[in-house]
C-alpha positions as CSV (number, residue, x, y, z in Angstrom):
1,M,4.1,-28.6,-6.8
2,G,2.3,-25.4,-7.7
3,Q,-1.1,-27.1,-7.4
4,A,-0.2,-28.5,-3.9
5,I,0.8,-25.0,-2.8
6,N,-2.4,-23.5,-4.2
7,I,-4.5,-26.1,-2.4
8,A,-2.5,-25.7,0.8
9,S,-3.0,-21.9,0.7
10,K,-6.8,-22.3,0.4
11,I,-6.9,-24.8,3.3
12,V,-4.5,-23.0,5.6
13,L,-5.2,-19.3,5.1
14,V,-9.0,-19.3,5.5
15,P,-8.9,-20.6,9.2
16,L,-6.1,-18.1,9.9
17,F,-8.1,-15.2,8.5
18,L,-11.1,-16.2,10.6
19,L,-9.0,-16.6,13.7
20,A,-7.3,-13.2,13.2
21,W,-10.2,-11.1,12.1
22,G,-13.5,-13.0,12.6
23,A,-16.1,-13.6,10.0
24,D,-17.3,-10.0,9.7
25,I,-13.9,-8.5,8.8
26,Y,-12.9,-11.4,6.7
27,G,-16.1,-11.1,4.7
28,E,-15.4,-7.5,4.0
29,W,-11.8,-8.4,2.9
30,L,-13.3,-10.9,0.4
31,L,-15.6,-8.2,-1.0
32,L,-12.7,-5.7,-1.4
33,S,-10.6,-8.4,-3.1
34,S,-13.4,-9.3,-5.4
35,M,-13.9,-5.7,-6.4
36,V,-10.2,-5.1,-7.2
37,A,-9.9,-8.4,-9.1
38,Y,-11.8,-6.9,-12.1
39,L,-8.8,-4.6,-12.7
40,S,-6.8,-7.6,-14.0
41,L,-9.1,-7.5,-17.0
42,T,-7.3,-4.4,-18.2
43,E,-4.9,-6.7,-20.1
44,M,-7.9,-7.6,-22.3
45,G,-6.8,-11.2,-22.9
46,S,-3.6,-10.0,-24.7
47,H,-1.4,-11.8,-22.2
48,L,-2.0,-15.3,-23.7
49,Y,-1.8,-13.9,-27.2
50,I,1.5,-12.2,-26.5
51,V,3.0,-15.4,-25.0
52,N,1.9,-17.4,-28.0
53,R,3.5,-14.9,-30.4
54,M,6.8,-14.9,-28.4
55,T,6.8,-18.7,-28.4
56,Q,6.4,-18.8,-32.2
57,A,9.1,-16.1,-32.7
58,Y,11.5,-18.0,-30.5
59,A,10.8,-21.3,-32.3
60,Y,11.9,-19.7,-35.5
61,R,14.8,-18.1,-33.7
62,D,13.6,-14.7,-34.9
63,H,15.1,-12.6,-32.0
64,D,14.3,-9.3,-33.6
65,Q,10.6,-10.2,-33.7
66,F,10.7,-11.7,-30.3
67,R,12.3,-8.5,-28.9
68,K,9.7,-6.3,-30.6
69,I,6.8,-8.4,-29.2
70,L,8.3,-8.5,-25.7
71,H,9.0,-4.8,-25.5
72,T,5.6,-3.9,-26.9
73,G,3.8,-6.2,-24.5
74,L,5.7,-5.0,-21.4
75,A,5.2,-1.3,-22.4
76,L,1.4,-1.9,-22.8
77,F,1.3,-3.8,-19.5
78,L,3.1,-0.9,-17.7
79,I,1.2,2.0,-19.2
80,I,-2.4,0.7,-19.2
81,P,-2.5,-0.7,-15.7
82,V,-0.9,2.5,-14.2
83,A,-3.5,4.7,-16.0
84,V,-6.3,2.4,-14.8
85,F,-4.8,2.5,-11.2
86,I,-4.9,6.3,-11.1
87,I,-8.5,6.4,-12.3
88,F,-9.5,3.7,-9.9
89,V,-7.9,5.4,-6.9
90,T,-9.5,8.7,-7.8
91,V,-12.9,7.1,-8.0
92,I,-12.7,5.3,-4.7
93,I,-11.5,8.4,-2.9
94,F,-14.6,10.4,-3.9
95,F,-17.2,7.6,-4.1
96,N,-17.3,5.4,-1.0
97,P,-17.5,1.8,-2.2
98,A,-18.3,0.6,1.4
99,T,-21.9,1.8,1.0
100,L,-22.5,-0.3,-2.1
101,L,-20.9,-3.4,-0.6
102,H,-22.5,-3.0,2.9
103,I,-19.1,-2.7,4.6
104,N,-19.7,-1.5,8.1
105,Q,-16.8,-2.8,10.3
106,T,-13.9,-1.2,8.3
107,S,-13.4,2.6,8.1
108,H,-13.6,4.5,4.9
109,G,-9.9,5.4,5.1
110,T,-8.9,1.7,5.6
111,V,-11.1,0.6,2.7
112,V,-9.6,3.2,0.3
113,L,-6.0,2.3,1.4
114,V,-6.6,-1.5,1.1
115,L,-8.2,-1.1,-2.3
116,A,-5.3,1.0,-3.5
117,I,-2.7,-1.5,-2.3
118,L,-4.6,-4.4,-3.9
119,A,-5.0,-2.5,-7.1
120,F,-1.3,-1.7,-7.2
121,Q,-0.7,-5.5,-6.9
122,I,-2.5,-5.8,-10.2
123,V,-0.3,-3.1,-11.7
124,V,2.8,-5.1,-10.7
125,S,1.4,-8.6,-11.5
126,L,0.5,-7.9,-15.2
127,P,4.1,-7.0,-16.4
128,Q,5.4,-9.7,-14.0
129,S,3.2,-12.3,-15.7
130,I,4.8,-11.5,-19.1
131,L,8.3,-11.8,-17.6
132,L,7.6,-15.2,-16.0
133,R,5.9,-16.5,-19.2
134,V,9.1,-15.5,-21.2
135,Y,10.6,-18.6,-19.6
136,F,7.9,-20.7,-21.2
137,A,8.5,-19.1,-24.6
138,V,12.2,-19.7,-24.5
139,E,12.0,-23.4,-23.6
140,L,12.9,-22.8,-19.9
141,L,9.6,-24.1,-18.6
142,P,11.0,-25.7,-15.3
143,R,12.7,-22.4,-14.3
144,G,9.5,-20.4,-15.0
145,V,7.4,-22.9,-13.0
146,M,9.9,-22.8,-10.2
147,L,9.7,-19.0,-9.9
148,I,5.9,-19.1,-9.9
149,N,5.9,-21.8,-7.2
150,C,8.4,-19.7,-5.2
151,M,6.0,-16.7,-5.4
152,Q,3.0,-18.7,-4.3
153,L,5.0,-20.2,-1.4
154,M,6.3,-16.8,-0.3
155,N,2.7,-15.5,-0.4
156,L,1.5,-18.4,1.8
157,I,4.3,-17.9,4.3
158,F,4.0,-14.1,4.5
159,L,0.2,-14.2,4.9
160,A,0.3,-17.0,7.4
161,G,2.9,-15.2,9.5
162,G,1.0,-11.9,9.3
163,L,-2.3,-13.5,10.2
164,W,-0.8,-15.5,13.1
165,G,0.4,-12.2,14.4
166,R,-3.1,-10.8,14.1
167,W,-2.1,-8.1,11.7
168,G,-4.8,-5.8,10.2
169,M,-6.0,-5.4,6.6
170,V,-3.4,-2.9,5.5
171,P,-0.3,-4.8,6.6
172,I,-1.8,-8.0,5.1
173,A,-2.4,-6.3,1.8
174,I,1.2,-5.1,1.8
175,L,2.5,-8.6,2.6
176,Q,0.4,-9.9,-0.3
177,L,2.0,-7.4,-2.6
178,I,5.7,-8.1,-1.7
179,P,6.1,-11.5,-3.5
180,Y,4.9,-10.0,-6.8
181,G,7.5,-7.2,-6.6
182,L,10.3,-9.5,-5.6
183,L,9.7,-12.1,-8.3
184,A,9.3,-9.4,-10.9
185,G,12.7,-8.0,-10.0
186,V,14.4,-11.5,-9.9
187,A,12.9,-12.5,-13.3
188,L,13.9,-9.1,-14.9
189,L,17.5,-9.4,-13.8
190,D,17.7,-13.2,-14.6
191,L,16.3,-12.8,-18.1
192,N,18.5,-9.8,-18.8
193,R,21.6,-11.8,-17.8
194,K,20.6,-15.0,-19.7
195,F,19.3,-13.3,-22.9
196,P,21.1,-9.9,-23.4
197,Q,20.0,-10.0,-27.0
198,F,16.4,-9.2,-25.9
199,K,17.5,-5.9,-24.2
200,I,14.7,-6.3,-21.7
201,L,15.7,-3.3,-19.6
202,S,15.4,-0.8,-22.5
203,L,12.0,-1.3,-24.1
204,R,13.3,0.8,-27.0
205,E,11.6,-1.4,-29.6
206,A,8.1,-1.0,-28.2
207,D,5.8,-0.1,-31.0
208,F,2.3,1.3,-30.2
209,S,0.9,0.7,-33.7
210,F,2.2,-2.9,-33.5
211,G,0.6,-3.2,-30.1
212,L,-2.8,-2.3,-31.6
213,S,-2.5,-5.5,-33.7
214,F,-2.7,-7.5,-30.5
215,V,-6.2,-6.3,-29.7
216,K,-8.5,-8.2,-32.1
217,P,-6.9,-11.7,-31.7
218,S,-6.9,-11.2,-27.9
219,L,-10.6,-10.4,-27.7
220,H,-11.7,-14.1,-27.7
221,F,-9.3,-14.8,-24.8
222,F,-10.7,-11.7,-23.1
223,L,-14.3,-12.9,-23.3
224,V,-13.3,-16.2,-21.6
225,Q,-11.5,-14.3,-18.9
226,L,-14.3,-11.8,-18.5
227,G,-16.9,-14.6,-18.2
228,Q,-14.7,-16.3,-15.5
229,A,-14.3,-13.0,-13.6
230,F,-18.1,-12.4,-13.6
231,S,-18.7,-16.0,-12.5
232,L,-16.1,-16.0,-9.7
233,Q,-15.9,-12.4,-8.4
234,G,-19.3,-11.2,-9.5
235,T,-21.2,-13.8,-7.4
236,V,-19.1,-12.8,-4.4
237,L,-20.1,-9.1,-4.9
238,V,-23.8,-10.2,-5.3
239,V,-23.7,-12.1,-2.0
240,G,-22.2,-9.0,-0.3
241,M,-24.8,-6.6,-1.7
242,V,-27.7,-8.9,-1.0
243,T,-26.9,-10.7,2.3
244,G,-23.8,-9.2,3.9
245,P,-20.2,-10.0,4.8
246,I,-20.8,-13.1,7.0
247,Q,-22.7,-14.8,4.2
248,V,-19.9,-13.9,1.9
249,V,-17.6,-16.0,4.1
250,L,-20.0,-18.9,4.1
251,F,-20.4,-18.7,0.3
252,S,-16.6,-18.4,-0.4
253,T,-15.6,-21.2,2.0
254,M,-18.1,-23.6,0.5
255,R,-17.1,-22.6,-3.0
256,T,-13.5,-23.2,-2.0
257,I,-14.3,-26.8,-1.1
258,V,-16.0,-27.3,-4.5
259,N,-13.1,-25.7,-6.3
260,L,-10.6,-28.2,-4.8
261,I,-12.1,-31.0,-6.9
262,R,-12.3,-28.6,-9.8
263,S,-8.6,-27.9,-9.5
264,F,-7.8,-31.6,-9.6
265,L,-10.0,-32.2,-12.6
266,D,-8.5,-29.2,-14.4
267,Q,-5.1,-30.7,-13.9
268,L,-6.3,-33.9,-15.4
269,S,-7.7,-32.2,-18.5
270,H,-4.8,-29.8,-19.0
271,A,-2.3,-32.6,-18.9
272,A,-4.0,-34.1,-21.9
273,W,-4.3,-30.8,-23.9
274,P,-1.0,-31.3,-25.8
275,E,-2.1,-34.8,-26.8
276,M,-5.5,-33.6,-27.9
277,T,-3.9,-30.9,-29.9
278,R,-1.6,-33.4,-31.6
279,L,-4.4,-35.8,-32.4
280,D,-6.5,-33.0,-33.8
281,A,-3.6,-31.9,-36.1
282,Q,-3.2,-35.5,-37.2
283,Q,-7.0,-35.8,-37.7
284,D,-6.9,-39.0,-35.6
285,I,-10.5,-38.7,-34.4
286,D,-10.6,-42.3,-33.1
287,K,-7.8,-41.8,-30.6
288,F,-9.1,-38.3,-29.8
289,L,-12.5,-39.8,-28.9
290,V,-10.9,-42.5,-26.7
291,L,-8.8,-40.0,-24.9
292,F,-11.7,-37.6,-24.3
293,R,-13.9,-40.5,-23.0
294,V,-11.3,-41.5,-20.5
295,I,-10.9,-37.9,-19.3
296,L,-14.7,-37.4,-19.1
297,R,-15.3,-40.6,-17.2
298,S,-12.4,-39.9,-14.8
299,A,-13.9,-36.5,-14.1
300,L,-17.4,-37.8,-13.6
301,M,-16.3,-40.7,-11.4
302,A,-14.1,-38.4,-9.2
303,S,-17.1,-36.0,-9.0
304,V,-19.4,-38.8,-7.7
305,V,-16.9,-39.8,-5.0
306,F,-16.4,-36.1,-3.9
307,I,-20.2,-35.3,-3.9
308,T,-20.9,-38.5,-1.8
309,I,-18.3,-37.6,0.8
310,F,-19.4,-34.0,1.2
311,H,-23.1,-34.8,1.2
312,F,-22.8,-37.1,4.1
313,F,-19.7,-35.8,5.9
314,G,-19.5,-32.2,4.7
315,G,-20.7,-30.7,8.0
316,F,-18.0,-32.6,10.0
317,I,-15.3,-31.7,7.5
318,Y,-16.4,-28.0,7.4
319,H,-16.5,-27.6,11.2
320,F,-13.1,-29.4,11.6
321,W,-11.5,-27.1,8.9
322,L,-12.9,-23.8,10.3
323,R,-13.1,-24.7,13.9
324,K,-16.8,-23.9,14.0
325,T,-16.1,-20.2,13.4
326,V,-18.6,-20.1,10.6
327,P,-22.1,-21.8,10.8
328,F,-22.6,-24.7,8.4
329,Q,-25.7,-24.9,6.3
330,Q,-26.3,-28.3,4.7
331,P,-28.9,-27.1,2.2
332,V,-26.3,-24.6,0.8
333,M,-23.7,-27.3,0.7
334,D,-26.0,-29.6,-1.2
335,L,-26.9,-26.9,-3.7
336,F,-23.1,-26.3,-4.3
337,L,-22.7,-30.0,-4.9
338,I,-25.5,-30.0,-7.4
339,Y,-23.9,-27.0,-9.0
340,M,-20.6,-28.9,-9.2
341,A,-22.2,-32.0,-10.6
342,Q,-23.4,-30.2,-13.7
343,F,-20.5,-27.8,-13.9
344,I,-17.9,-30.6,-14.1
345,F,-19.6,-32.1,-17.1
346,W,-19.7,-29.0,-19.3
347,L,-16.3,-27.7,-18.2
348,T,-14.7,-31.0,-19.2
349,C,-16.5,-30.8,-22.6
350,S,-15.1,-27.3,-23.1
351,H,-11.4,-28.4,-22.9
352,P,-11.3,-30.2,-26.3
353,L,-12.6,-27.0,-27.9
354,L,-9.9,-24.9,-26.2
355,A,-7.2,-27.5,-27.0
356,T,-8.0,-27.4,-30.7
357,N,-8.4,-23.6,-30.9
358,R,-12.2,-23.8,-31.5
359,H,-13.0,-21.4,-28.7
360,H,-14.4,-18.4,-30.6
361,T,-18.1,-19.3,-30.2
362,L,-17.3,-20.9,-26.8
363,S,-15.9,-17.6,-25.5
364,K,-19.1,-15.7,-26.5
365,L,-21.3,-18.4,-25.0
366,L,-19.5,-18.4,-21.6
367,F,-19.6,-14.6,-21.5
368,A,-23.4,-14.6,-22.1
369,A,-23.8,-17.4,-19.5
370,S,-21.9,-15.5,-16.9
371,I,-24.1,-12.4,-17.3
372,L,-27.2,-14.6,-17.1
373,T,-25.8,-16.3,-14.0
374,I,-25.1,-13.0,-12.2
375,A,-28.6,-11.8,-13.0
376,L,-30.3,-15.0,-11.8
377,A,-28.1,-15.2,-8.7
378,Y,-29.1,-11.6,-7.8
379,L,-32.8,-12.4,-8.2
380,G,-32.4,-15.6,-6.2
381,G,-30.6,-13.8,-3.5
382,R,-33.2,-11.1,-3.3
383,Y,-36.0,-13.6,-2.6
384,L,-34.3,-16.6,-1.1
385,G,-31.1,-15.4,0.4
386,L,-27.9,-17.4,0.0
387,P,-29.6,-20.6,-1.2
388,G,-31.3,-18.6,-3.9
389,I,-27.9,-17.2,-5.1
390,V,-26.5,-20.8,-5.6
391,L,-29.8,-21.9,-7.1
392,G,-29.5,-19.0,-9.6
393,M,-26.0,-20.2,-10.5
394,I,-27.3,-23.7,-11.1
395,I,-30.2,-22.5,-13.3
396,G,-27.8,-20.1,-15.2
397,D,-25.6,-23.1,-16.1
398,L,-28.4,-25.4,-17.0
399,V,-30.0,-22.8,-19.3
400,L,-26.8,-22.3,-21.4
401,P,-23.5,-24.0,-21.0
402,F,-24.8,-27.4,-19.8
403,W,-26.2,-28.3,-23.2
404,A,-24.6,-25.7,-25.4
405,V,-21.0,-26.6,-24.8
406,P,-21.6,-30.3,-25.7
407,Y,-23.5,-29.0,-28.8
408,L,-20.4,-27.0,-29.8
409,L,-18.3,-30.2,-29.3
410,R,-20.8,-31.9,-31.6
411,G,-20.0,-29.3,-34.2
412,Y,-16.3,-30.3,-34.0
413,H,-17.1,-33.9,-34.9
414,A,-20.2,-36.0,-35.4
415,C,-19.0,-38.7,-33.0
416,F,-19.9,-36.4,-30.1
417,S,-23.5,-37.0,-30.6
418,F,-26.5,-36.9,-28.2
419,K,-26.2,-40.7,-27.9
420,F,-22.6,-40.4,-26.9
421,F,-23.3,-37.9,-24.1
422,A,-26.4,-39.8,-23.0
423,T,-24.3,-43.0,-22.7
424,E,-21.8,-41.2,-20.5
425,M,-24.3,-39.3,-18.3
426,V,-26.8,-42.0,-17.5
427,P,-24.4,-43.9,-15.2
428,Y,-23.3,-40.6,-13.7
429,I,-26.7,-39.3,-12.8
430,G,-28.0,-42.7,-11.8
431,S,-25.1,-43.2,-9.4
432,L,-25.8,-39.8,-7.7
433,V,-29.5,-40.5,-7.4
434,I,-28.9,-44.0,-5.9
435,L,-26.2,-42.7,-3.5
436,S,-28.3,-39.9,-2.2
437,T,-31.4,-42.1,-1.6
438,I,-29.9,-45.5,-0.7
439,P,-26.5,-44.7,0.7
440,W,-25.8,-48.3,1.9
441,L,-25.5,-49.3,-1.7
442,A,-22.3,-47.1,-2.0
443,P,-19.8,-50.0,-2.2
444,I,-21.7,-51.7,-5.0
445,V,-22.1,-48.4,-6.9
446,F,-18.4,-47.5,-6.6
447,V,-17.4,-51.0,-7.9
448,L,-19.8,-50.6,-10.8
449,L,-18.4,-47.1,-11.5
450,L,-14.9,-48.5,-11.5
451,G,-15.8,-51.1,-14.0
452,W,-17.6,-48.5,-16.1
453,W,-14.4,-46.4,-16.1
454,L,-12.1,-49.3,-16.9
455,K,-14.3,-50.3,-19.8
456,A,-13.5,-46.9,-21.4
457,V,-9.7,-47.4,-21.1
458,P,-8.3,-49.5,-23.9
459,G,-5.2,-51.6,-23.2
460,Q,-2.8,-49.4,-25.0
461,I,-3.7,-46.4,-22.8
462,L,-3.0,-48.4,-19.7
463,R,0.6,-49.1,-20.9
464,L,3.2,-47.0,-19.2
465,D,4.8,-45.8,-22.5
466,Y,1.5,-44.3,-23.6
467,W,1.0,-42.4,-20.4
468,R,4.6,-41.1,-20.8
469,Q,3.5,-39.8,-24.2
470,L,0.5,-38.0,-22.6
471,K,2.9,-36.2,-20.2
């Protein structure tokens, strides 16, 4: 449900933004949003660590420890974001960010106000995320997921209504903030009613020295998040600085298309994470290998289908989606598809490392790769424009994560050898080459790919009871 709402938001809101504001203003909005997104890193990866600690404490029914972790986490997520918010607002008042981001259509006053509202959204969202994840820790997962879905749905409805009414940047920023505040209040009251022993409204047991112990274990999660932020938001800022707001819209909309297939494949891998964790704990490497091969081939096969569709019909789909409000560039789309083709491979290879808590080296690698990608994207943009930025992203991935992530997986177990990955990649790359050069062979290629996928799936996995176990 949540994934469906997320995809619907990406599909529905972009045309409404363009209809209400035009490409110039929408591009500037994307730049401002990307700039503020970095403030979410003030939690330094401790969010995931705190949730894991709460889950462990509740599993042992240690309510005193649970209460101490919760109070300390909420206190940190209230004090630090507020302090960062005050510093951020002070900086943007005296140093005009519009000059750096080439924002010309929106006034300085509006830029400052929008940035302040979006930054305050981060202030609210960080403690709210802890509250919602309490449901996960206390074995009320469906209720927590329901509240998250409600927030996403409210956000979609509010923004769609505001954009349909042609509201400006400031009202839209406020509308985007409201669901976060409402859900934080609902979760706070609901948790206080259901679990009075946690004394969630007092925060009396918050312990600063105890909170310092969160820092070191959280840093590896922080590096992963920092790398993702550089890759996602940093490239948007690079596009804005090098090419301007209209190209930001083109870049973001095409990346949105690519991220749709990534969202689907992420769901596939994440659904299998608990099973991979269990098999790792049982040291059942044979079943682990079978499961990973099924996931990898599923991801690669879906990627081939997606790339083929958007290589040949991407222009039609893009124009239909955005009503020809943004010019379509086939070379840029093809570069994005090449980026996705290699990205899907190493991203899928990273999931077993994360599922088995072998992500320490991975986090450092992805952080270094994100810095390299930003640098190469900037250089590519300076000399080749938007195609150069996407080309820089491709080269950045090929230089590091494309080969290094499978190498780390090889360190987990010898079965993930060069021969293993070569066996999986040859049909994948061969299919893409044939489909791009001899498209009329597509039916034959897809039938062969289906047989290749089925060959990896043993009979016991196809049984319904096994899939129930995976869920």
